[in-house]
Every structure is written in C-alpha cells, then in structure tokens.
C-alpha positions as CSV (number, residue, x, y, z in Angstrom):
1,M,-0.1,-0.2,0.0
2,H,0.8,3.5,-0.6
3,I,0.3,6.7,1.8
4,S,1.4,10.2,1.7
5,V,2.2,12.5,4.7
6,I,1.9,15.9,3.9
7,G,4.1,18.1,6.3
8,T,7.9,16.8,7.4
9,G,8.0,18.3,10.8
10,Y,8.6,16.4,13.5
11,V,5.2,14.1,13.5
12,G,5.0,14.3,9.8
13,L,8.5,12.6,9.2
14,V,8.5,10.0,12.1
15,T,4.9,8.9,10.6
16,G,6.4,8.5,7.3
17,A,9.7,6.7,8.1
18,C,7.7,4.3,10.5
19,F,5.4,3.4,8.4
20,A,8.2,2.6,5.7
21,E,9.8,0.5,8.4
22,F,6.3,-1.3,8.5
23,G,7.0,-2.2,4.8
24,L,4.5,0.8,3.0
25,T,5.7,3.0,0.3
26,A,5.4,6.5,1.8
27,T,5.8,9.8,0.2
28,C,6.6,12.8,2.6
29,M,5.8,16.1,1.0
30,D,6.4,19.9,2.2
31,T,6.2,23.3,0.4
32,D,9.7,23.9,1.9
33,A,12.2,23.0,-1.0
34,K,15.1,23.1,0.7
35,R,13.9,20.8,4.1
36,I,13.1,18.0,0.9
37,G,16.2,18.6,-0.7
38,R,18.2,18.2,2.8
39,L,15.7,14.9,3.4
40,E,16.6,13.5,-0.1
41,K,20.0,13.3,0.9
42,G,19.1,11.5,4.4
43,D,20.0,14.8,6.6
44,V,17.0,15.3,9.4
45,P,16.5,19.1,10.6
46,F,15.8,18.1,13.7
47,Y,17.4,16.0,16.8
48,E,15.3,12.7,17.4
49,P,17.4,9.5,18.7
50,G,16.9,7.3,15.5
51,I,15.0,9.0,13.2
52,T,18.2,9.5,10.8
53,E,19.0,5.9,10.4
54,L,15.2,5.2,9.9
55,V,15.3,7.6,7.4
56,S,18.2,6.6,5.4
57,K,17.2,3.2,5.6
58,G,14.0,4.1,4.4
59,L,15.6,5.9,1.2
60,K,17.9,2.7,0.6
61,E,15.1,0.6,0.3
62,N,13.1,2.8,-1.9
63,R,9.9,2.7,0.6
64,L,10.5,6.2,1.3
65,S,10.4,9.3,-0.9
66,F,10.3,13.0,-0.4
67,T,8.7,15.6,-2.8
68,T,7.3,19.5,-3.1
69,D,4.8,18.3,-5.2
70,I,1.4,18.0,-3.8
71,A,-0.5,16.4,-6.8
72,R,1.9,13.2,-6.6
73,A,1.6,12.9,-3.1
74,V,-2.3,13.1,-3.5
75,D,-2.2,10.8,-6.7
76,Q,0.0,7.9,-5.4
77,A,-1.6,7.2,-2.2
78,L,-4.4,5.5,-0.9
79,V,-4.2,7.4,2.4
80,I,-3.2,10.8,3.1
81,F,-1.6,11.8,6.5
82,I,-1.8,15.4,7.4
83,A,1.0,16.5,9.6
84,V,1.4,20.1,9.3
85,G,1.0,22.9,12.5
86,T,-1.7,23.9,14.4
87,P,-0.1,27.0,16.6
88,P,-2.4,29.0,18.9
89,R,-4.1,32.2,18.2
90,P,-3.4,34.7,20.5
91,N,-6.7,33.9,21.9
92,G,-5.7,30.4,22.5
93,S,-7.5,28.1,19.8
94,A,-5.5,26.3,17.2
95,D,-4.7,27.8,14.1
96,L,-6.3,25.7,11.5
97,S,-5.1,27.8,8.1
98,Y,-2.2,25.3,7.5
99,I,-4.9,22.4,7.6
100,E,-7.5,24.1,5.5
101,E,-4.4,24.9,3.0
102,V,-3.5,21.4,2.5
103,G,-7.2,19.9,2.4
104,R,-7.8,22.7,-0.5
105,G,-4.5,21.3,-2.4
106,I,-5.7,17.8,-1.8
107,A,-9.2,18.6,-3.1
108,R,-7.5,20.0,-6.4
109,H,-5.6,16.8,-7.1
110,L,-8.5,14.3,-6.2
111,T,-9.1,11.9,-8.9
112,G,-10.5,8.5,-7.2
113,Y,-11.1,7.6,-3.6
114,K,-8.8,8.5,-0.7
115,V,-8.6,8.3,2.9
116,I,-7.6,11.6,4.2
117,A,-6.6,11.1,7.9
118,T,-5.4,13.8,10.4
119,K,-2.1,13.2,12.5
120,S,-1.9,17.1,13.6
121,T,-3.9,17.8,17.1
122,V,-6.9,19.3,16.1
123,P,-9.9,20.9,17.8
124,V,-13.0,18.8,18.1
125,G,-15.0,19.7,14.8
126,T,-12.0,19.6,12.7
127,G,-12.6,16.7,10.7
128,E,-15.9,18.0,9.7
129,R,-14.6,21.5,8.6
130,L,-11.7,19.7,6.6
131,R,-14.5,17.6,4.7
132,Q,-16.2,20.8,4.0
133,V,-13.2,22.4,2.8
134,I,-12.3,19.8,0.0
135,R,-15.9,19.2,-0.9
136,A,-15.9,23.1,-1.7
137,H,-12.7,22.7,-3.6
138,Q,-12.7,19.6,-5.7
139,T,-12.5,19.5,-9.1
140,N,-13.7,16.3,-9.2
141,A,-16.6,14.6,-7.4
142,V,-15.3,11.9,-6.1
143,R,-15.4,9.6,-3.0
144,F,-13.4,10.5,-0.2
145,D,-13.1,9.4,3.8
146,I,-12.2,11.9,6.6
147,V,-10.1,10.0,9.5
148,S,-8.8,11.3,12.9
149,N,-5.8,9.5,13.9
150,P,-3.7,11.4,16.5
151,E,-0.3,10.6,17.3
152,F,1.0,9.9,20.8
153,L,4.7,10.3,20.1
154,R,6.8,11.6,23.1
155,E,10.1,13.5,21.9
156,G,13.1,11.7,22.7
157,S,11.3,8.1,22.0
158,A,9.2,9.2,19.1
159,I,10.4,5.6,17.2
160,E,9.6,3.6,20.0
161,D,6.3,4.9,20.6
162,F,5.1,4.7,16.5
163,L,6.5,1.1,16.7
164,R,5.1,-0.1,19.8
165,P,2.2,2.4,21.0
166,N,0.1,1.4,24.0
167,R,-3.0,2.0,21.7
168,V,-4.2,3.4,18.1
169,V,-7.0,5.8,18.1
170,I,-8.9,6.0,14.9
171,G,-12.3,7.7,14.6
172,A,-14.0,7.6,11.4
173,D,-17.7,7.4,9.8
174,S,-16.9,5.0,7.1
175,E,-16.4,1.2,7.7
176,Q,-14.2,1.1,4.6
177,A,-12.0,3.6,6.1
178,V,-11.6,2.0,9.5
179,A,-10.6,-1.4,7.5
180,I,-8.0,0.6,5.5
181,M,-6.4,2.1,8.6
182,K,-6.6,-1.0,10.5
183,D,-4.5,-2.8,7.3
184,L,-2.0,0.2,7.7
185,Y,-1.4,-0.8,11.2
186,R,-1.1,-4.5,10.8
187,P,2.2,-5.1,12.3
188,L,1.1,-3.8,15.5
189,Y,-1.6,-6.8,15.6
190,L,1.5,-9.0,16.4
191,I,2.1,-7.2,19.7
192,E,-1.6,-7.3,20.8
193,T,-1.7,-3.5,20.6
194,P,-5.0,-1.8,21.5
195,F,-7.0,-0.2,19.0
196,V,-9.9,2.4,19.9
197,I,-12.5,2.7,17.0
198,T,-14.8,5.6,17.5
199,D,-16.4,8.8,15.5
200,I,-14.0,11.5,14.8
201,P,-15.5,14.2,17.5
202,T,-14.3,12.0,20.1
203,S,-11.0,10.6,18.5
204,E,-10.1,14.6,18.3
205,M,-11.2,14.8,22.2
206,I,-9.1,11.9,23.3
207,K,-5.7,13.7,22.2
208,Y,-6.9,16.7,24.1
209,A,-8.0,15.2,27.0
210,S,-5.1,13.1,27.1
211,N,-2.7,16.1,27.2
212,A,-4.3,17.8,29.3
213,F,-5.0,15.4,31.9
214,L,-0.9,14.7,31.7
215,A,-0.5,18.3,32.0
216,T,-2.6,18.5,35.3
217,K,-0.4,15.6,36.8
218,V,2.9,17.7,36.4
219,S,0.9,21.2,37.7
220,F,-0.6,19.1,40.5
221,I,3.0,17.8,42.1
222,N,4.4,21.3,41.4
223,E,1.7,22.6,43.6
224,I,2.5,20.2,46.1
225,A,6.4,20.3,45.9
226,T,6.0,24.1,46.9
227,L,3.6,23.2,50.3
228,C,6.5,20.2,50.6
229,E,9.0,23.1,50.8
230,R,7.1,25.1,53.4
231,V,5.9,22.4,55.5
232,G,9.1,20.3,55.4
233,A,8.1,17.4,53.7
234,D,10.4,15.7,50.4
235,V,8.1,15.6,47.5
236,V,10.2,12.8,46.0
237,T,8.8,10.7,48.6
238,V,5.5,11.7,48.3
239,A,5.4,11.6,44.8
240,K,7.0,7.8,45.2
241,G,3.8,7.0,47.9
242,M,1.6,8.4,45.3
243,G,2.7,6.8,42.4
244,L,2.4,3.3,44.0
245,D,-1.3,3.2,43.8
246,H,-2.2,1.9,40.8
247,R,-5.0,4.0,40.4
248,I,-2.6,7.3,40.3
249,G,0.8,5.8,38.8
250,S,4.2,6.9,39.1
251,K,4.5,8.7,35.6
252,F,4.3,12.6,35.3
253,L,4.8,12.7,38.9
254,H,8.1,14.6,38.8
255,S,8.4,17.8,40.1
256,G,10.4,20.9,38.4
257,P,10.1,24.0,36.6
258,G,7.3,22.8,34.9
259,F,6.0,21.9,31.5
260,G,7.2,23.1,28.1
261,G,7.4,21.9,24.6
262,S,5.1,21.9,21.6
263,C,2.2,20.1,22.9
264,F,1.3,20.6,26.4
265,P,1.1,24.2,26.4
266,K,-0.9,25.0,23.4
267,D,-3.3,22.1,23.9
268,L,-4.6,23.1,27.1
269,A,-4.9,26.7,25.7
270,A,-6.8,25.3,22.9
271,L,-9.4,22.8,25.3
272,I,-9.6,26.1,27.6
273,Q,-10.7,28.0,24.4
274,T,-13.1,25.1,23.0
275,G,-14.7,25.1,26.4
276,H,-15.2,28.9,26.2
277,E,-16.8,28.6,22.8
278,V,-19.3,26.1,23.8
279,G,-19.9,28.1,27.2
280,Y,-18.3,25.8,29.7
281,E,-15.1,27.2,31.4
282,M,-12.7,24.2,32.2
283,Q,-11.4,25.2,35.4
284,I,-9.1,22.3,35.9
285,A,-7.4,22.8,32.4
286,R,-7.2,26.5,33.2
287,A,-5.6,25.8,36.7
288,A,-3.0,23.6,35.2
289,A,-1.8,26.4,33.0
290,T,-1.7,28.9,35.7
291,V,0.3,26.9,38.0
292,N,2.8,25.8,35.2
293,E,3.8,29.9,34.4
294,E,3.7,30.7,38.1
295,Q,5.9,27.6,38.5
296,R,8.9,29.2,36.4
297,M,8.7,32.6,38.6
298,R,9.5,30.5,41.6
299,M,12.1,28.6,40.3
300,V,13.7,32.1,39.5
301,E,13.0,33.2,43.4
302,K,14.4,29.9,43.9
303,I,17.6,30.8,42.2
304,R,17.7,34.6,43.8
305,T,17.5,33.2,47.3
306,A,20.6,30.7,46.3
307,V,22.9,33.5,45.6
308,E,21.8,35.4,48.6
309,G,18.8,37.5,46.6
310,E,21.1,39.8,44.6
311,L,21.2,38.4,40.8
312,K,23.0,41.7,39.1
313,G,27.0,41.1,38.5
314,K,26.5,37.3,39.6
315,T,27.4,34.6,37.0
316,V,25.3,31.4,36.8
317,G,25.4,28.3,34.6
318,I,22.5,26.2,32.9
319,L,22.7,22.8,32.1
320,G,19.9,22.1,29.6
321,L,17.6,24.5,27.4
322,A,15.8,21.7,25.4
323,F,12.3,21.1,27.5
324,K,13.2,17.7,28.0
325,P,16.2,15.1,27.3
326,N,17.1,14.0,24.0
327,T,15.4,16.6,22.0
328,N,16.5,19.8,20.5
329,D,13.1,21.1,20.9
330,I,13.1,24.4,23.0
331,R,9.6,25.7,22.1
332,D,8.2,26.9,25.3
333,S,11.0,25.2,27.3
334,P,11.1,26.7,30.8
335,S,14.9,27.2,30.7
336,L,14.5,30.1,28.5
337,P,12.2,32.7,30.1
338,I,14.1,31.8,33.1
339,A,17.3,32.4,31.4
340,E,15.8,35.6,30.1
341,R,14.6,36.7,33.7
342,L,18.1,36.2,35.2
343,L,19.5,38.3,32.3
344,E,17.1,41.1,32.6
345,E,18.4,40.9,36.8
346,G,21.7,41.8,35.8
347,A,23.1,38.2,35.6
348,S,25.9,36.4,33.3
349,V,24.6,33.5,32.1
350,R,26.7,30.6,30.7
351,V,24.6,27.5,28.9
352,Y,25.2,24.0,27.6
353,D,23.0,21.7,25.8
354,P,24.0,18.4,24.2
355,A,21.7,19.5,21.4
356,A,19.6,22.6,21.4
357,M,22.4,25.3,21.6
358,E,22.3,26.6,18.2
359,E,18.3,27.3,18.1
360,A,18.3,28.5,22.1
361,T,21.4,31.0,21.3
362,R,19.8,32.2,18.5
363,V,16.5,32.8,20.3
364,L,18.3,34.2,23.4
365,P,21.7,35.8,22.3
366,G,22.5,37.3,25.2
367,M,23.4,33.7,27.1
368,V,27.1,32.6,26.9
369,P,27.4,29.3,24.9
370,C,29.9,27.0,26.3
371,Q,31.7,23.6,25.6
372,D,30.1,21.2,28.4
373,A,28.9,21.3,31.6
374,Y,32.4,21.8,33.5
375,D,32.9,25.2,30.9
376,V,29.4,26.1,32.0
377,A,30.4,26.0,35.7
378,Q,33.6,27.8,35.4
379,D,33.8,30.7,38.0
380,A,30.0,30.8,38.3
381,D,28.4,31.7,41.4
382,A,25.7,29.1,41.2
383,L,24.9,25.8,38.7
384,I,21.6,25.2,37.8
385,L,20.7,21.6,36.2
386,M,17.0,22.4,34.0
387,T,17.2,19.5,31.8
388,E,17.9,16.0,32.8
389,W,20.2,14.5,29.5
390,N,21.8,11.6,30.9
391,Q,25.3,13.4,31.0
392,F,24.1,15.3,33.6
393,R,23.0,12.6,36.0
394,N,26.6,11.6,37.2
395,L,28.9,14.9,36.9
396,D,32.1,14.7,38.4
397,L,31.0,16.6,41.8
398,E,34.6,17.2,42.9
399,K,35.7,19.0,39.7
400,L,32.5,20.6,39.7
401,R,33.2,22.3,43.5
402,S,36.8,23.1,42.5
403,I,35.8,25.3,39.4
404,L,32.8,27.0,40.7
405,R,33.6,30.4,42.3
406,R,30.7,29.6,44.7
407,P,29.6,25.7,45.7
408,V,25.9,26.1,45.0
409,F,24.2,23.6,43.2
410,I,20.6,24.4,41.8
411,D,18.9,20.7,41.0
412,L,15.5,21.8,39.3
413,R,15.0,18.1,38.5
414,N,15.7,16.6,41.8
415,V,18.8,14.4,40.0
416,Y,21.0,14.7,43.1
417,D,20.8,12.7,46.8
418,P,21.0,15.8,48.8
419,A,22.9,14.4,51.6
420,K,25.5,13.3,48.9
421,M,25.9,16.9,47.7
422,V,25.9,18.7,51.0
423,A,29.1,15.4,51.8
424,M,30.8,16.9,48.9
425,G,30.4,20.6,49.9
426,F,27.8,21.9,48.0
427,R,24.9,24.3,49.3
428,Y,22.1,21.9,47.4
429,V,18.9,23.7,46.2
430,S,15.9,21.2,44.7
431,V,12.6,21.4,44.3
432,G,9.9,20.5,47.0
433,R,12.7,19.5,49.4
434,Q,14.9,21.5,52.0
435,S,17.6,23.6,50.8
436,T,21.0,21.8,52.4
437,G,24.7,22.7,53.2
438,G,25.8,26.2,53.7
439,S,26.9,29.0,51.3
C-alpha cells in the first residue's frame, strides 16, 4: 500500500519513516524545497534518536521518498496523512489555516477514492470542517473519507512510541476507512496493541483530554512540591508513595520547573478555548496552565535566594535548554524564560545543552554558549540543572566543586541525592525538598 504524509516536521517525518519501516511505500511532501532537499540526502533537520537511521534505511530500500509536489503525493497514495502545524492563535485557539490549505491542495488533485487522515492535533469539529473544505474545492466529484488518527509521540522516544504504541485511536464514520486504517497498522496486531475505534469528534477529543490530564499531573505535583518546601516534607518520597497506587501511577509525578514543548501548553490553551466557545469554562485545565506559568517564576525566586538575593553581577550556569532530554526542541521550554529573567536582573548566564545550543542561543543571544558542563561551571556563582540529560546525571562533583566560584548547585529536576551533595561541600537546592548545606 502507498501512503503520503503532508508535512515533514516532527510528527510527519516520524510517521512516514515508521510506516516505511512497516513495509509500506511512503511519500512525504512539504512546500519547503530546502527542507525536502536535505531529507532526500538523509539529512534530518531536527534531533530525535533513531530518526536519521530510519530515514536513511527507507531511502536506501526505496520505501521512503520526498517531494514538494502535492499532486504527486495525492495521486500515488490511498491514504493521505495531514501532519502540519496547528499553532496557537492569540486567544489560545488552534490556528487551522495550514490544515485548510492542505485540504484545498488535496481537493484540487483528487481523481479517485482516498482516505484523508489527520495526524495533527486539532480541536473537535476539525474533521467535519476539513470535509467541507475539500468538498468545496474538488475539481472532480470523487468520494473520500475523513479519519482522525491522533499521534501520541513523545519527543526523545518517538520511534519506539510509533512502533510499539500503547494504543492506536481511529476516528471515522466509514467502515471502509476503518478497514484501510487497520490494515496500515497490521504489524501492531502481533504485539496486541489495543485499537480504539470511534467517531471523529471523540477521537479528536481523546488527544486533547490525554495531554490536558498529563499536564495537570505535572502542575499538581509542582503545587505539592511548593507545599512540601513550606511544611518540611520531601516531594520525591511523596510522589513515590502516590505513584505506587495503581489508580494514580508514577508517570508525570516529577516536580521541576514546569512543562514545556510543542504540545502541553498549546493543547491546554486550545482545550480551554474550546470550552469557552461552547459556554463551559475548563477550570482544571486553566488552573494547570496558571500553575505552570507561576512555577517558572518560583524557580527564579529559588535561584535568587540561593545566590543571596542579588543576581546583578553574578554568573550563573545553566545545564539544559531543550524542554526535555533527547530533543533539540526549545518550544516553550522553561529554561528560556528563566534564563531571560536572570539576564534581565543583571546576571551573566552561561549555558550548555547537548542538542539545543544553536536554536536556544539564536532565540536568546544574551546567553554565553559553553563547550560542556564544566565549561558552564567555570567561575560561576551557581550551577543550575534545568534539563535532565543523562550526561548531567553523573557529573564529576569534585571537579565541579573546584571550578565553581561558589559551591551552589540548584537542581531543578531533583536528580542528585541531597546528603551526598552536602557531603561533597555543596549548598544544594532542589524542588519540593529542603535546601541543604552551607554557602
């Protein structure tokens, strides 16, 4: 079977490369000719473990190709996946202009039956809206079906998530479309992946509800962390005790500087706006977003206190700029607004990230890029662990202690053991636990 994917961003490229790995023939289309040129050479324009190897394999085995020609993408495929951006509008609602533009492009080149599936995260009602756009712009009155097939890919582990998902959601109003979609995912039957077959609006809501719930868990544990600091409890142990309850689970109960990335913030905003449009205020989702914004400023206050209340003239080092490990994605990363605030208050900010340096220093050029964690720490008044890359989990503490101007370690991901840090001579500050050690 031949499929096409419109959009070669994170979701689109992973989708095309993984379906090629399933043995299908996949064409990935994008209007960005420079990007397509790079991809045709196997040059992936973002960091994701395993994706470069998968793209190279697909190209070598002639199961994966790239084009800027939407006519080719539409003509060759039975199933066309839409994986373009849905960025937030100023009011928080999802901007569907790229979806509609793709719909018009598909409509102009339809000459036979197609299944048109949205991978992009879209609000409820988008499937019907896309159907109307295509019908209005068809040059040939041929039949097509709309499907909602949301993605649940975690940056940093997207390949694994696609090839071994914990569920596949298919929203459709056509038995033929459902049968075709299930055939695409046939390799997953061997690992007994659950399939959720439903209508289009329910499928669209599953994606938003899932992300909103996970974001709420993060904000909840961050509120508990703040309370733990004030009452003398340890949030790490609290989270462990909570997570052992199978009704709650341990995932997303890690306190820190708040969530970021391309999904949680914008999906919360879109869900809140959807509720507003239908006359229902999404109070829990709104609170989760508010707590997340406030958490970043609480981290600034924590840093300010650790350097004795005055950031002007101080040098601070930041380890990690991407919103999570194993990606170069800095979209809505908590590191950047925190770093920006430190710069505004007169601090010199030295930074290092294994993958996101180029993007981050372009966005915030006032930061001083460094070669590694130890370069960051050189003569700094405090070292801040912002993103928990594996290479930051086992730093040479003795070396750090010797090159820091002051032995202040601010661990915003609770990676290190407080007792060990104090024994090594650090003033150790974390999230949801008592600060330890002297200055």
